[in-house]
N, C-alpha and C positions, 0 to 999 in steps of 0.2 A: 357261434358255430363250432361244431365238433371237429370239422375237417374230414369227416367221413363221407363217402359217397352214400347215396340212398341205399344201395345194396349192402354196403358195410354196416350201415346203421340198422338195417333190418336184421342182419345176422347178430349184431350186438343185442338188439331188443329180444330176439328169440333166445339167446344165451341167458340173458338176465331173467327172462320169464321161466325158463327151466330151473334155474337155480333157486328161485324164490316162490314159485307157485306150489301151494300145499298139495294140490291134487296130483301134479306131475311128480312131486317128490314121493307121495304115497304110492303111486302106481309104478314108478320107475327108479326109485332110490337104489343106488348101487349099480345102475346100468349106464351104458352110453346110449344116448338117443340122437337121432337125426331129426332135425326140426326145420320147418319152413313156414314162416308166417303164423307162428304159434299153433302149428299142427304137427304132431309127432308122426313122422313117416315110418320110422323103424326104431327098434330098440334091440340091444344085445349085450352080451358080456364084454365086448370090446368094440372098437371102432369099425373093424371089418364086418363083424356080425351085424351091427346096426345098419351099416350101409347096404349090405346084401338084403336085409329085411326091407329097407326103404325102396330098393331098386326093383322089388317085386311088383310095385305099383308103376304101371306104364306112364303115369302122369308125374312121376317123381322128377323134380327139376335137376339140372346138372349140378355137379358137386360144388361149383363155385358160388352157388346160391344157398347152400345148406349150412346150417350150424350143427356142429357135433359137440355134444355137451355130456360130461360125466355128471350125472345127477346125484346130488347128495341125498343121503337118507333123511327121512323126515325128522324134524326136531321132536324130541320126546316131551 
């Protein structure tokens, strides 16, 4: 057992997905993304811009359910 709640584990899984998925890195490398259940909800140059983009969707969950990830550039 990891000691994480289900919600915490989901956030951890989303974070790892953004760091390692080649398509996410290709599309969003160098940006901050807001993600929930492996769905990118918003992206921007910083955390606030990414959150504001995500909140344009009325179905965006509350902040405690979201992962904020600084996506690395794709490997060359």
